[in-house]
N, C-alpha and C positions, 0 to 999 in steps of 0.2 A: 683642442682639435687643431689639426694641421690640414690646410687646404693647399693643393698644388696649383701653381699658376704658371703656365708655359711661357717661356721668354720668346715670343714670336707674335707677329701680326698685331693684335689689339694691345699687346704689352707696350708697344712703343708710343702709344697715344693716351691710353686710358688706364694704365696700371696705377698711377697715383690715386685716382678715384677709388678703385677697388681696394687698394692698400689701406686708405683711410677708412673705408667702409668696414672692412673686416677688423681693423685695429680697434674701432669703437665697440665692436661686438665681442672683443676678447678672443678672436680667432687668429692663430698664427698663419702667416702666408709664406709658403716655401716656393721659390722660383727655380726653374730648371737651370742648369749651367749654361754658359755662353755656347753658341753654336760651334760644333766641331765636326770632323769628318764622320764620326760614328752617328751623330744625331742626324745629319743629312742622309746618310745611307739608310738608316732606320725609317726615316720619313718616306723615302722613295719606295720602300717595299710595301708600305701600308696604304698607299693612296694612288688614284688613277694617274696615268701618264699625262693625260690632257690637263691636269690641274696645274695652276701657276706655282711658281717656286715658293712664295711665302706660305702657301697652304701646305706644301710638302714639308717645309721646315717646321711648321706648327705640329704636324703629325709626328715628326721626330722628337720634338720637345715634350710632347705628351708622354712618349715612351721613356723619356729620360727622368721623369718624376718618380722618385722612389720614397718609400716610407711616409706616405701621406694617407690621410683618411678619406680624401675625395679629391677629384680634379675639377677645377672650375673652368667652364667654357661658356662665357656669356654670349647672348645673341644681341649684338649691338646693331639694332635696326636703324636708328637715327639719333644723332647727338645734338641737333638743332632743328628749329622749325623749317618746314618745307624742303627738307633734304633727306636723302637716304645714304647709308654707308654702301660700300661696294657689295655686290651680291654675295661675295665669298663670306662676308660677315653674317649675312642673313641666313646662310646655310649651316652655320655652326649652332649646335654641336652635331647634328645628324651626319654631316659629311665626314666627321672625324671619328665616329664611333669605332670603325675598324682598328684605329690606332690606340684606343684606350685599353689598357690591361684589363682582362675580365674580372679580376679580383678587386678592382678599384671603382667605386661608384662615381657618377658624374653629377655635378651640381651645375645648374644653369639659371640664368635670369635674363629677362627681356628688358632692354633699354630702348624706348621709342619715344623721343621727345616730340614727335609729330602730334601725339595725343596730350601733350602738356605734362606738367609736373605731377598732377594728380594721378595720371595713368602710370607714370614711372613708379611712383610710390606704391600704387596698387600691385604692380608686377613684382616689386621688390618684397612686398609682404608675403608673397607666395614663397619666395626663397627663405624668408624669415621663419615661416612655419616649418620648413624642412630642418632649419637649424635650431628650432625651439626658442625663437625670439619673439617678443611682443611687438605690437604696432609702434609703441613709443620708442623701443630700442631701435627698430628699423628706421624710424624717422630721424632719430639722433645720429645714427650711422650714416644715413644719406647726407645730412648736413656736414658731417665730418669729411666724408668723401669729396663733396663739392669744394670744401675749403682746401683740401690737399691738391685737388685738381687745379683750382684757380691759382694757387701759389706756384704750382709747376708751370702753368701757362704764362704767368706774369714774369717768370724768371728767364724766359727764352729770349735773350738778347744776343748782342754780338759776342759777348764773352761766355755764352752758354756752353756748359760742359754736360752733355747728356749722360755719359757713363758715370760721372761723379754724382750727379743728382739721383740717378737710379740706385746707385750703391747705398746712398743715405736712406732712401725710402725703403729699400729692401732690408737694410739693417734695422730700421725702426719697426717695420711691419713683421719682421721675422722673430719678434719676441725679445730682441736685445735692446730693451728700452731704457736701460740704466745710463746709456751714453748720451741720451737726448733728453732735454728738459720737458718739452711738451709736444710740439709738432716737428716734423723733419725740417732741418735748416737747409733749404734749397739754395744752391749756388753760393758757397761761402765766398767771402770777400777776396780770399786768396786766389780764387779761380777767375776773378774778373780782371779786366785791364786796369792796372794801377795808374793813378794820375801822376805818379812819380816816375813814370817810364823815362829812362834816359833819352836825351834829344837825339843821340845817335841811332837808337833803336827806332824812334819815330820816323826819322828820315829814311831808314831802310825799309820800313813798312810802307811808306808812301810810294816807293819805287817798285814794289811787288805787283804782280798782276792781280786783278780782282776778277775772280771767277765765281759764277753762280752755279750751284748744283741743285737742281730741282727734281722732285719725284716723291714717291711715297716714303714716309718716315721709316716704315719697316723694311725698306731696301737701303736707304741712305745710311741708317745707323746700324745695319746688319753687317758688321765688319768681315765676318767669314764668308758670307755669300757674295758680297761685292768685292772680295779680294782686297780689302782695306783701301777702297777707292778714296774715301774721305781723308784718311791719313796720308795717302800719297799726294793728294791735291794740296793739303795744308803744308806740306814740306816745300812746295814751290809757289804757292799763291795764297792770297787772302780770300777766304771762302765765305760766301753768303748762302743761306739755306732758306727754304720755304718757311721754316719755323721762326725765322727772324722777322717776318713780315706780320704786322699787327692785323687783327681781324678787320678793323675799319679800313685799312689800306687795301686788303683783299677785296672788300665790297666796292671800293671806289674804282678798282681796276677791272671789274667784270663788265667790260664794254665790248662792243662789236659782235654781240651774240644775238641771234634771232629769238632765242628763248633762254630761260635760266637753266644753269646746270643744276641738276638735282642730286648729284653725287657729292657728298661732303668733301672727300679728298680731292676729287677733280676740281671742285670749286676753288679750294685753297691753292692748288697747283697752277691753275689758269690765272687766277688773280695775282698771285705772286710772280708768275712768269711774265705776265703783261707789265707789271711794275718794273721788274728787272730789265726787260727789253727796252724800256724808255729811259732807264737810268744811264746817263752818259758816263758815269764812273765805272760801270761794269764793262770789262774787256771781252768777256766771252761767257757763253751759257752752255752747260752740259745737262742733258735730260737723261735721268737714269730710270729705266723701266725693266720689266721682266717679260719674257716670252709668254704669250697667251693672255696678257692683261687686256680685258675688254675695254675698260674705261680709258686706259692710256692710249689705245689704238686711235681714239678720237681726239682726246685732249692734247696729245703730243703734236698732232698736225695743227691744231688751233694755235698752240704756243709757237710752233715753227713759223707760221705765217706772220705772227706779231714780231718775231725776232728778225725775219727777213726784211720786213718793212723798215726796221731800224738799222739794217746793214751790220748786224753783229755776228761774229763767228758762233756757230752752233753745231753741237754734236750730240747724237743719240747713242747711248750705251745700253744694249739689251742683254739682260742676264738670264741664264738658266743653270741647271746643275752641271752642264758641260762646258761652261765658260772657262777658258784657260787664262792663266796669269800672264803669260808671254804676250798674247794678243792684246790684252787689255793695256798692259804697260806700254806697248808700242804705239797704240792708238792715242793713249793719253799724252805721251811725250811728243808725238807729232802734232797734236792739237795745240798744246801749250807752246811749242816752238813756233808754230804759224801765227798764233795770237800775239806772241812777243815780237815777231818780225813785223807783223801788221801794225802794231802799236808804235814801233820805233821808226818805221819807214813810210807810213801812210802819207805823210806830208810831202814826200819826194816825187809823187806821181805828177807827170806833166799835165798842165792845164789844157793843152791842145787836144783835139780829137773829140769823138762822140762820147757822151756820158755812158756809164755802165748801167745795166739794168738792175732792178732791185734784188735779183737773185745772185748776182755775181760775187758778193762778199760772203755768202753762206758756204760753210764747209760740209 
């Protein structure tokens, strides 16, 4: 059996779990190709104009899945206690049904950790019945999926290569298992920073700007939709991402709020953004969001306040299907140029006169 898995939205955070889950059940997982112009245009035709960009891309990737027995669209309600995923996750698969080819059935499963592991297993057994699998097989597949997901999370360090890891997982979950011994080898040693790096390269790395790019993973790692923003930044600066921050560090930096954030992604972004704002080694922060994102409309302002308090350069980039490359490149180059000038000449400001207000250094 071949199950189609769209390369959008939940793919960027939870694909390792589902890849391990279906691998243990002996089911081949087929992912849609990387986003291209045709996929984006197909998605725009099948979904409401008011919907955010990631959901439009998901609709396009669903239509790009060919020669599969079913398309898998999970409902990821909650992935940890006392939190929810973004409402767009909760509305899947109903909101995407117009994009599904009529001849291909849809498989779904509910993941809601607010009810604990027992409830998650109970919901997965419903999927198992549709697939003709026993309770024991589902339990074993659940443990396998958790193992793959944990290895993926543990590997996300400074030398993390998202594309490389996903290629290995897709290769393994897609039935080409002769190339791997047991489980996918996440982040090969060749992809990490070598301890034998020449001293010249180390000195050059120290002189580069250190920029933080924060935002949802399905925007940051979506190279076509964000016009290769991450690649452009890495050419000119050392980049830190939300995924580089450990969960315990996120929890420690959830300060200054009157109540807890109950959105999972928003919690990660705010905690990581607060940490980066206080990190003196970070030269500037870029917040990547998309037009119409409800959670970002609040969290972006919370992060901006923390950054302003620390007098760090800050820029918000908002994406939609109409975003042009020229405008993005111009803004990015101007921001990096100002950050570089600020870093080089900040100490030349005269000590005489009134002090600047806390908003003066924000861009």
